[in-house]
NUKOLMI-120616 format. One record per residue (C-alpha): x, y negated, z negated; residue in three letters. Coordinates in steps of 0.05 Angstrom, whole numbers, plus 5000, padded with zeros to 4 digits. Last residue first. Layout:
N
XYZALA
...
END
This chain:
512
791811224004UNK
794611464070UNK
791111784127UNK
795412054183UNK
791512164247UNK
791612674304UNK
785512704350UNK
785513234403UNK
782912964467UNK
775913174489UNK
772213784514UNK
777114294483UNK
774914994501UNK
770915504461UNK
764515394500UNK
764814654482UNK
770114424432UNK
771113734402UNK
777913674367UNK
780013384302UNK
786713394265UNK
788013004202UNK
794612954163UNK
793212714092UNK
797412264047UNK
796412053975UNK
792612673955UNK
788912633888UNK
782012803917UNK
782712693993UNK
775212744008UNK
774912644083UNK
768212554119UNK
766712704192UNK
764112344253UNK
763912424328UNK
759711994373UNK
759012244445UNK
758611884511UNK
753311534551UNK
755310894514UNK
748610674483UNK
745611364485UNK
751011634438UNK
750412384439UNK
751912734374UNK
757813114343UNK
757813184267UNK
763013434217UNK
759813394149UNK
765413514100UNK
773013574102UNK
776813714038UNK
783613494010UNK
790313664039UNK
793213814109UNK
786413684138UNK
782514054193UNK
776713834237UNK
772914234289UNK
767213854322UNK
762914384357UNK
759214224420UNK
751614284422UNK
749414254495UNK
742114164511UNK
743213574558UNK
748513944596UNK
755813764587UNK
758813474651UNK
760312784623UNK
764013084564UNK
768613464611UNK
772012814632UNK
769012194603UNK
767111934535UNK
768911964461UNK
767211484405UNK
770011654336UNK
767311534266UNK
771311704202UNK
768011664133UNK
772511654073UNK
770511994007UNK
771311843933UNK
764111693920UNK
759112013967UNK
756411564021UNK
763211524053UNK
767310884052UNK
769610624121UNK
773410844182UNK
773110684256UNK
775810994319UNK
774810794392UNK
775711054463UNK
777411784449UNK
777912044520UNK
774312654548UNK
778113254576UNK
778913404649UNK
783912844656UNK
783612424719UNK
790612184732UNK
794511574710UNK
794811334636UNK
790210754626UNK
790509994639UNK
797410044671UNK
804809944668UNK
806910644691UNK
814110844678UNK
816911434718UNK
822311894694UNK
829112164709UNK
834012324654UNK
841212514665UNK
846112714610UNK
853712694617UNK
858312964564UNK
864512634534UNK
861212634463UNK
855413104458UNK
848112894461UNK
844913224401UNK
840213824412UNK
832813784404UNK
832013194453UNK
828812574426UNK
823212244466UNK
820911534447UNK
815711124409UNK
816810484369UNK
811610044334UNK
813109434291UNK
814008884343UNK
813208264301UNK
809007634315UNK
802407944298UNK
802807894222UNK
804508224156UNK
808208824185UNK
809809514161UNK
813709954209UNK
810910534248UNK
815810994284UNK
812911514332UNK
817712054355UNK
816212504415UNK
819813154404UNK
825113614434UNK
825814214477UNK
827514164551UNK
826813534593UNK
824613914655UNK
823613504719UNK
820712804724UNK
818212554657UNK
812112094661UNK
812311524610UNK
805811134603UNK
805510394584UNK
798810054569UNK
798609334589UNK
795608734550UNK
789408434581UNK
784608614525UNK
789508274478UNK
787607594505UNK
792307214459UNK
789006544469UNK
781506684473UNK
781807214418UNK
775107574408UNK
778808244399UNK
774008814416UNK
769008324445UNK
773808174502UNK
772908874530UNK
778909304551UNK
779609744490UNK
784910274507UNK
791509934497UNK
795910554503UNK
803010724481UNK
805711294521UNK
807212024530UNK
807912484590UNK
808413194617UNK
812913424560UNK
818013964576UNK
818114284507UNK
814513984448UNK
815013744377UNK
810913144355UNK
814612754301UNK
811412214259UNK
815711694224UNK
812811214171UNK
815510574140UNK
811610384078UNK
805010014071UNK
802910284139UNK
800509894201UNK
797610504236UNK
796710734307UNK
791411214333UNK
794411884354UNK
791112194415UNK
793812874439UNK
792213154507UNK
794213914510UNK
797414134577UNK
802214634548UNK
808114154563UNK
804413644520UNK
800513044546UNK
801512504493UNK
797611864479UNK
799911394423UNK
794710904402UNK
792310184393UNK
797409784432UNK
798509034436UNK
794708954371UNK
789708504334UNK
782808764320UNK
775908504298UNK
778307784292UNK
776607364230UNK
782907564192UNK
783807754119UNK
787808394131UNK
788108764064UNK
786109434094UNK
784909364168UNK
786010074193UNK
780610414235UNK
777309754255UNK
784109524280UNK
790209204248UNK
797308944261UNK
800109364317UNK
805709114361UNK
809709484413UNK
816409804431UNK
817410364480UNK
823510814485UNK
825111224548UNK
830011684511UNK
831511564437UNK
838011824413UNK
839012074341UNK
844412604338UNK
849212254386UNK
856112584386UNK
860912024404UNK
862711624467UNK
856411884500UNK
855511814576UNK
848211724594UNK
845511764664UNK
838811414675UNK
834311444735UNK
827811044729UNK
822110984777UNK
818410354751UNK
811110314770UNK
806309724765UNK
799209974767UNK
794409574809UNK
800809334841UNK
808309224831UNK
813509754854UNK
820109744818UNK
825810244833UNK
830110204770UNK
837110504769UNK
840810574705UNK
848010744687UNK
849610914615UNK
854910784560UNK
855111084493UNK
855711034417UNK
858810344407UNK
854010064459UNK
853909944534UNK
848609944591UNK
850209804664UNK
844109624706UNK
841609734776UNK
835309414803UNK
831609644866UNK
825609274897UNK
819009514924UNK
813209224963UNK
816709285030UNK
814708775085UNK
821608455089UNK
826708825048UNK
828608594979UNK
835908414963UNK
838408934913UNK
839308694843UNK
845808894807UNK
845308784733UNK
850708724679UNK
851508824604UNK
844809164590UNK
845809224514UNK
845209794466UNK
842009674398UNK
844310104341UNK
839510204283UNK
841410234211UNK
844210724161UNK
837110874136UNK
835511114206UNK
828710844230UNK
831410804302UNK
838311104306UNK
839610954379UNK
834410714427UNK
835710694503UNK
833910274563UNK
828209924529UNK
820709834543UNK
816309264521UNK
809209154497UNK
804808564518UNK
805408104578UNK
799107924615UNK
795008344661UNK
790508254722UNK
795008664769UNK
800409034729UNK
805308744680UNK
812608834663UNK
817408874604UNK
824808944592UNK
829309054531UNK
836409314534UNK
839308774489UNK
835208144505UNK
832007954572UNK
829708364631UNK
823208084660UNK
817708354702UNK
812108164751UNK
811807404746UNK
806607184796UNK
808506944866UNK
802406624896UNK
799406654967UNK
797907414970UNK
793807444906UNK
794707814841UNK
801708114848UNK
804807654901UNK
811807734873UNK
816407464819UNK
822407794785UNK
825607584720UNK
832807514697UNK
837807594640UNK
842207174594UNK
846206814647UNK
853106534658UNK
856005894625UNK
861505784676UNK
859805054690UNK
861004824618UNK
858604124602UNK
851704344581UNK
846103874603UNK
843303434548UNK
836203594531UNK
830503214564UNK
826803834592UNK
833004224609UNK
830904374680UNK
835404934706UNK
839005134770UNK
842804484774UNK
846504704710UNK
850205194753UNK
851705924743UNK
854106334802UNK
851006994824UNK
856507504838UNK
856507844907UNK
855308584918UNK
855908964984UNK
851909585005UNK
848209185058UNK
845708695007UNK
846808704931UNK
845808084888UNK
849908064823UNK
848807834752UNK
853607894693UNK
850207804626UNK
853507314578UNK
851307474508UNK
847606914471UNK
840107064476UNK
838006914405UNK
837606164419UNK
841806044481UNK
843706324550UNK
839506114609UNK
834706614642UNK
834906734718UNK
829606704771UNK
828607224827UNK
823807214886UNK
820307824915UNK
816408014979UNK
821107625024UNK
819606955057UNK
826906765063UNK
826606085029UNK
824906364960UNK
830206914966UNK
833406714900UNK
829306214861UNK
832105504865UNK
825405174881UNK
822605524819UNK
827405114775UNK
829405564716UNK
826605294652UNK
830005074588UNK
824004864548UNK
823205574522UNK
829805494486UNK
827304874450UNK
821105234427UNK
825005824399UNK
829805364363UNK
836605224394UNK
842805294348UNK
847005704395UNK
845505234453UNK
847604594413UNK
853804964387UNK
856805114453UNK
856705874465UNK
862306374464UNK
861107064435UNK
866707474407UNK
869008094444UNK
865408744426UNK
870009324437UNK
868010044446UNK
873810524451UNK
874910734524UNK
872711384557UNK
865511124560UNK
867810564606UNK
870211054657UNK
863511424659UNK
859710764662UNK
863910524722UNK
863511194756UNK
855811174748UNK
856010464779UNK
860110714838UNK
855011264850UNK
849210764848UNK
852410334903UNK
857009734908UNK
862609474952UNK
865308784936UNK
863608114965UNK
868407534957UNK
865506904925UNK
871306804880UNK
875807124828UNK
870407324779UNK
867407854826UNK
874108134841UNK
875908144768UNK
869408504750UNK
870509054802UNK
878109124790UNK
876909164716UNK
872809784720UNK
878310284707UNK
881409824657UNK
875209904615UNK
872309314577UNK
867308924620UNK
864808284585UNK
857508324562UNK
858408164488UNK
854108414430UNK
850907924381UNK
844208034412UNK
843108694377UNK
843308424306UNK
838107884320UNK
834208374362UNK
832008754301UNK
827108214285UNK
823508304351UNK
822508934339UNK
857613634647UNK
850713414684UNK
845813634630UNK
839013584664UNK
832913324624UNK
END
């Protein structure tokens, strides 16, 4: 970091307006609103816009939606569909096409949309002719505006434009790589997540999407973010493919001192897995969009923290300096791990955050919120700098988002691919069984006898065992925890060969 000077929660976030507030930026929005005239635009101008807006008190103008749109159900809203024949750039044979989302249901704020070409921006005009309302009455208003947008491109085959990514709701966005379907989401910024005083949800108020270039598999998106605590200017360089990559540049301008910012936040769903399915009466082996937090520390240690669906809200903090990466992973890629023909959880993306440059001291935060079903995003992960972001300062973060099957690179350490838990043979104990494979584990000689080192914050560890698993070609690791009267135990396990870590370090919080 360089200092330059849950689905439920969306209900509160989506009440914010998207009208520009600062007098310094009024000439830009006024010019766009006045007619089809083009206006100059670049990333530097957007940063100036965000900087000027941060000097003004935050104001949230009232929303304005016709009652029928405001009272839409989820299914009714989904029936309002953008007509593919109206997609931007469809007739031009370019590598991308853009479709827009209608306002309604939870998505009430008007989001300003612009196309940028040759350094000039033009507003995208709303018309009811852009949408198919599936039997509903067309809105009478012709200046309705939009709620967000999505980009399509030939991701899986050259003759079909798949949906690649979507920006919709507060500062949420999501994407897929080749062969995947939508799962977890990213956000522009998180503020006060898990704070007892409540969370603040910034909103992307306007987008400037650059016209794609012929033969170039990349597209640039610029966004202005606003909230009571700060403004920010974002630039996303999006490259779909086997992994879909977003290069992100974010400059944050705090209005107030921000003690609880979340940088590069990720949001996912975890209901249960073989490691944690207490009280889940469901026929499937596992239900989750992500099953673990992976972290590569500034020291080069790879940490694997399986996710929990706790009975009470839990926050885990992993301190570090200049992290090399973190993300929420969906590791099991076989259908048998989920057995769900509709949800197809094995096709949900992992999302890896790769910081560019030094981010200094801070911590990766993992927030786990109790949930009783699979319709709620209950997992949040983000980076929080050690020092607060000061009012009237400027903070720049550059990072790369990888929507992927697994985090990029070829780690020298083995990966923990599965974790299970059950009653130990001796009364009062819990048995943990892990499956590890790859990296240094594959190079261990047949006679190798690696050591499984396990520690617990409370209670007693017994019978740590590491043995080859001939069915997987990897290693099976197991140990027993006897917590006695402890209600919560922090576990740490690492497989060592010749004194060095041969697999990721397992971190896990067991709760009674």
